[in-house]
KOLLO-74053 format. One line per 8 residues: number of its first residue (from 1); their letters; for each residue x, y negated, z negated of C-alpha. Coordinates in steps of 0.05 Angstrom, whole numbers, plus 5000, padded with zeros to 4 digits. Layout:
BEGIN
NUM = a = X/Y/Z | ...
This chain:
BEGIN
1 = mtmltrkr = 5323/5501/6345 | 5378/5447/6374 | 5443/5438/6357 | 5442/5375/6327 | 5375/5402/6276 | 5416/5461/6252 | 5472/5414/6228 | 5419/5374/6190
9 = vtfalvfa = 5383/5441/6162 | 5451/5467/6142 | 5477/5399/6114 | 5416/5396/6070 | 5424/5469/6041 | 5487/5453/6025 | 5479/5383/5987 | 5414/5418/5946
17 = aalgsggv = 5469/5475/5927 | 5522/5422/5905 | 5465/5398/5865 | 5437/5449/5835 | 5387/5446/5777 | 5432/5392/5749 | 5403/5342/5796 | 5334/5364/5783
25 = qatdqtfy = 5356/5356/5709 | 5382/5284/5715 | 5317/5258/5742 | 5281/5287/5683 | 5323/5257/5638 | 5331/5192/5666 | 5258/5191/5659 | 5249/5213/5585
33 = ygigggep = 5297/5157/5567 | 5259/5111/5607 | 5203/5121/5568 | 5236/5114/5504 | 5249/5181/5478 | 5214/5242/5448 | 5178/5197/5396 | 5149/5131/5394
41 = isrpasnr = 5172/5114/5328 | 5232/5138/5274 | 5211/5190/5219 | 5176/5174/5161 | 5221/5158/5099 | 5185/5220/5056 | 5154/5285/5087 | 5114/5296/5024
49 = nstvrvgg = 5042/5304/5031 | 5028/5246/4973 | 5051/5212/4917 | 5044/5223/4835 | 5023/5164/4790 | 5073/5137/4750 | 5060/5100/4681 | 5108/5045/4648
57 = dvawntdl = 5153/5056/4588 | 5115/5057/4523 | 5145/4983/4512 | 5097/4954/4569 | 5035/4992/4526 | 5058/4941/4473 | 4992/4897/4457 | 5014/4817/4456
65 = mcgnfdms = 4960/4797/4410 | 4971/4744/4347 | 4910/4763/4304 | 4948/4821/4286 | 4989/4776/4232 | 4962/4775/4161 | 4954/4714/4130 | 4952/4727/4059
73 = vsvseqla = 5017/4762/4060 | 5053/4698/4091 | 5022/4662/4034 | 5034/4711/3983 | 5112/4713/4011 | 5112/4632/4009 | 5085/4632/3938 | 5137/4683/3912
81 = gikgsfsd = 5197/4647/3938 | 5213/4706/3989 | 5208/4662/4050 | 5184/4595/4076 | 5206/4516/4057 | 5167/4529/3990 | 5215/4571/3965 | 5263/4517/3939
89 = lmdnvisa = 5208/4481/3904 | 5174/4541/3872 | 5240/4563/3842 | 5246/4506/3798 | 5174/4509/3773 | 5138/4575/3782 | 5185/4619/3746 | 5166/4587/3674
97 = atgavasl = 5089/4584/3698 | 5094/4657/3721 | 5055/4693/3670 | 5004/4645/3656 | 4992/4645/3731 | 4991/4724/3736 | 4942/4721/3674 | 4893/4670/3677
105 = palviqrv = 4838/4651/3739 | 4846/4592/3781 | 4798/4553/3744 | 4829/4559/3670 | 4898/4538/3704 | 4864/4477/3727 | 4834/4464/3665 | 4899/4478/3616
113 = npalydll = 4960/4451/3671 | 4933/4413/3721 | 4996/4397/3753 | 5012/4463/3759 | 4942/4475/3792 | 4951/4417/3839 | 5029/4447/3852 | 4999/4522/3869
121 = qngvlqas = 4942/4492/3914 | 4997/4449/3950 | 5036/4509/3953 | 4980/4546/3985 | 4966/4494/4035 | 5032/4490/4064 | 5042/4560/4070 | 4972/4562/4106
129 = eefqiart = 4998/4506/4151 | 5062/4536/4163 | 5020/4600/4187 | 4977/4569/4230 | 5046/4536/4258 | 5075/4597/4266 | 5013/4632/4298 | 5009/4571/4352
137 = sceelvgk = 5082/4586/4367 | 5055/4662/4378 | 5000/4642/4423 | 5050/4594/4466 | 5096/4658/4471 | 5046/4707/4493 | 5014/4652/4541 | 5088/4656/4573
145 = meaaignd = 5084/4728/4576 | 5021/4728/4611 | 5057/4690/4660 | 5105/4740/4664 | 5071/4807/4657 | 5019/4822/4704 | 4980/4866/4660 | 4968/4815/4611
153 = rwetvakg = 4928/4766/4651 | 4883/4818/4659 | 4876/4822/4586 | 4863/4749/4582 | 4802/4765/4636 | 4773/4816/4592 | 4782/4770/4523 | 4748/4713/4560
161 = gwwgeqsm = 4686/4750/4578 | 4681/4779/4507 | 4685/4705/4483 | 4630/4687/4529 | 4587/4740/4503 | 4601/4719/4439 | 4578/4652/4452 | 4524/4666/4471
169 = ggaeilqt = 4499/4707/4420 | 4517/4649/4370 | 4565/4684/4332 | 4618/4649/4286 | 4673/4621/4319 | 4726/4633/4274 | 4712/4712/4266 | 4701/4707/4338
177 = kedadsdg = 4781/4685/4349 | 4804/4738/4301 | 4765/4792/4337 | 4784/4774/4405 | 4855/4801/4405 | 4823/4878/4391 | 4752/4875/4414 | 4762/4836/4475
185 = vdrgvvwv = 4810/4880/4504 | 4768/4941/4489 | 4708/4914/4518 | 4738/4914/4592 | 4735/4870/4661 | 4663/4858/4692 | 4688/4890/4760 | 4657/4917/4813
193 = gggrrggr = 4580/4924/4822 | 4578/4894/4752 | 4605/4954/4715 | 4660/4942/4663 | 4727/4973/4677 | 4793/4981/4646 | 4775/4978/4567 | 4758/5031/4519
201 = nqppiepv = 4730/5094/4547 | 4718/5064/4607 | 4744/5084/4674 | 4810/5046/4691 | 4820/4982/4743 | 4843/5012/4812 | 4846/4950/4858 | 4857/4987/4925
209 = edaaragy = 4816/5044/4916 | 4764/5002/4882 | 4770/4952/4942 | 4771/5002/4994 | 4699/5028/4966 | 4669/4968/4963 | 4686/4944/5023 | 4668/5008/5066
217 = nlllnrta = 4602/5000/5034 | 4591/4922/5052 | 4612/4930/5119 | 4556/4977/5132 | 4501/4938/5090 | 4504/4983/5033 | 4510/4967/4958 | 4584/4958/4935
225 = tnttsata = 4581/5017/4886 | 4544/5071/4942 | 4582/5140/4946 | 4542/5179/4990 | 4554/5200/5056 | 4551/5142/5117 | 4541/5193/5169 | 4468/5190/5178
233 = tcagaaic = 4465/5119/5189 | 4527/5105/5221 | 4502/5086/5289 | 4571/5077/5316 | 4606/5044/5264 | 4684/5055/5273 | 4690/5057/5198 | 4642/5114/5188
241 = eewenpqa = 4663/5151/5251 | 4734/5149/5221 | 4709/5171/5145 | 4646/5192/5128 | 4635/5168/5065 | 4671/5116/5016 | 4719/5159/4978 | 4754/5192/5032
249 = fadwtvqv = 4767/5119/5056 | 4792/5099/4995 | 4838/5164/4986 | 4870/5148/5063 | 4880/5075/5045 | 4913/5087/4978 | 4952/5138/5016 | 4983/5087/5058
257 = vgdksirt = 4993/5027/5014 | 4990/5059/4942 | 4949/5033/4885 | 4954/5010/4808 | 4914/5039/4751 | 4903/4985/4696 | 4870/4986/4628 | 4868/4929/4575
265 = ctgcdkie = 4848/4971/4514 | 4886/4974/4455 | 4933/5026/4450 | 4919/5054/4525 | 4970/5068/4579 | 4964/4997/4602 | 4985/5004/4680 | 5005/5062/4723
273 = vqagmgla = 5023/5055/4794 | 5022/5102/4858 | 5071/5085/4907 | 5036/5090/4989 | 5074/5134/5029 | 5065/5083/5094 | 5035/5087/5165 | 5096/5116/5193
281 = hevarlse = 5076/5178/5151 | 5011/5176/5178 | 5032/5172/5247 | 5082/5234/5241 | 5020/5272/5209 | 4984/5255/5258 | 5026/5272/5312 | 5040/5337/5290
289 = didielta = 4964/5362/5295 | 4955/5330/5361 | 5024/5361/5387 | 4998/5422/5370 | 4931/5416/5402 | 4954/5385/5464 | 5004/5440/5470 | 4951/5491/5476
297 = lvaaadvp = 4909/5448/5521 | 4963/5448/5574 | 4987/5519/5566 | 4910/5538/5583 | 4883/5547/5650 | 4816/5522/5639 | 4784/5457/5647 | 4794/5420/5585
305 = taaeleav = 4723/5403/5546 | 4706/5325/5528 | 4717/5352/5460 | 4786/5373/5467 | 4806/5310/5498 | 4773/5273/5446 | 4813/5315/5398 | 4884/5291/5429
313 = sggpnlri = 4864/5223/5443 | 4889/5161/5407 | 4816/5135/5391 | 4752/5115/5423 | 4800/5056/5455 | 4855/5108/5484 | 4832/5163/5513 | 4864/5230/5545
321 = srpvieal = 4834/5241/5614 | 4842/5307/5647 | 4885/5282/5704 | 4934/5269/5650 | 4930/5345/5622 | 4937/5367/5698 | 4996/5321/5706 | 5025/5355/5652
329 = reetvnlq = 5014/5425/5669 | 5051/5408/5730 | 5115/5384/5693 | 5181/5425/5700 | 5196/5468/5640 | 5248/5432/5614 | 5213/5365/5608 | 5146/5381/5590
337 = pqlitrla = 5151/5397/5511 | 5187/5332/5505 | 5129/5298/5550 | 5072/5322/5501 | 5111/5303/5444 | 5118/5237/5468 | 5045/5233/5489 | 5019/5260/5424
345 = gemalart = 5061/5215/5386 | 5036/5155/5426 | 4965/5178/5413 | 4979/5188/5340 | 5005/5117/5337 | 4945/5089/5372 | 4899/5126/5325 | 4935/5101/5265
353 = meramiar = 4934/5023/5291 | 4863/5024/5295 | 4852/5059/5231 | 4904/5006/5195 | 4858/4945/5225 | 4791/4977/5204 | 4826/4988/5127 | 4847/4918/5141
361 = rallagrd = 4779/4888/5145 | 4750/4935/5094 | 4799/4916/5037 | 4784/4830/5064 | 4704/4854/5050 | 4718/4884/4982 | 4761/4835/4960 | 4700/4783/4975
369 = epnvanva = 4649/4823/4929 | 4624/4774/4883 | 4647/4811/4813 | 4715/4816/4845 | 4725/4747/4877 | 4712/4728/4806 | 4774/4758/4781 | 4832/4714/4805
377 = vgveeier = 4883/4763/4783 | 4843/4821/4825 | 4841/4777/4880 | 4917/4770/4877 | 4929/4844/4878 | 4883/4859/4932 | 4919/4806/4980 | 4981/4833/4960
385 = yigeleqd = 4966/4903/4983 | 4929/4872/5045 | 5002/4836/5061 | 5036/4901/5052 | 4988/4936/5103 | 4999/4877/5156 | 5079/4877/5139 | 5073/4947/5157
393 = vdnllyei = 5034/4945/5221 | 5091/4889/5245 | 5148/4935/5215 | 5114/4994/5270 | 5106/4945/5322 | 5179/4915/5314 | 5208/4991/5320 | 5170/5006/5377
401 = dirqrvat = 5200/4944/5412 | 5271/4961/5384 | 5269/5040/5405 | 5249/5025/5473 | 5316/4976/5487 | 5356/5018/5461 | 5331/5083/5485 | 5329/5055/5560
409 = smpaallq = 5394/5021/5567 | 5458/5061/5564 | 5433/5131/5570 | 5392/5116/5624 | 5442/5073/5659 | 5495/5133/5655 | 5445/5178/5683 | 5439/5136/5746
417 = rqaarnqv = 5507/5123/5749 | 5520/5202/5755 | 5462/5200/5803 | 5497/5154/5843 | 5557/5188/5843 | 5521/5259/5874 | 5490/5224/5928 | 5523/5243/5989
425 = mqvepvpl = 5507/5207/6055 | 5483/5238/6110 | 5515/5228/6176 | 5493/5239/6240 | 5542/5266/6292 | 5554/5221/6352 | 5523/5246/6414 | 5567/5252/6470
433 = stfrdgan = 5574/5192/6521 | 5549/5201/6597 | 5596/5150/6620 | 5670/5172/6633 | 5718/5130/6663 | 5667/5071/6675 | 5624/5120/6726 | 5551/5150/6701
441 = tp = 5565/5227/6707 | 5504/5275/6718
């Protein structure tokens, strides 16, 4: 070994000793921040597995209807001078004829005292007219309240459907109007598959769950109310590869975006609401499961099978390959767990995004089910939840972009500056010149 070679080796050993493990760790950490940290998104707002359905205050369960007012009470109080504009006129006349009015039938009063009979008749007519005016005001107020309280729009749909049934049967219109406020809302709303929902002794209307089940079936060319497994006839369809039956898909969708439970019947709890956990919660749940399986797969020495790789993949469009597992096995002890966590998070994110897109398409299909499409308030409810799902997807993508920018800026820059300071220039010694005093010496 020449003198120059020995000097270079010695210099390299000194340089490695000076850097020690810190140099390797700095390189690992630079890569760590370069990929954006350990998790692709932030933690979800809640770590609970599900939410509960919560009902409204008893005040919101009040039935807004005008048919419960008693016209006979109004007319009686008008004639008795208790209330109404007719009281002033009646005070001057009726006090002298109270006994006669109470003891004689109307026909006798007409014969004995035609003027008193006419006065009473006019009083009844005026009281009836004031009652109808008041009832009209009540109905106008109810109409305004229906625009302000969403649940009452469902009751209007129920009453409208009941009116149609009565008209087809040739029912008497005045009695039908009186009964609409009670019998109409108890009849419920024609909903998915033509069945009635929300009325007395009927299942509630659940816009998201009902639309999800219907959409699942419609996308697979099945009847909207089918509840059986689609595994046997799936034929590679994404929705039935992710969820084997409509209820499993509906449960996942409700878990993410939430739902309402709506009833129209008199005396019923009108509405219950279940909050959605959001897509971030689903990503976190999947990430934990994939992290456990991926850690075990990396720790094992065996060649990973196709089933094992599929279990830790991000879905059919983003599969983990064998070289990726081998690369993780070769990583340093310090960085390997962080990379596994990061990879698990990205696979969970990819899988959740794919499921969200499937759910969106299924909800759109459920919205277009003929009976659902015929109920405007139902369509609006479903579209609102679809909008929330789309916004949740956009929020995740925005957060990923922001976190990537933040995580890769200052920490990575600091580590790069540290690496630059630790670099030692290797200066090779200058060989002795063979020229001396202008002459070439041998």
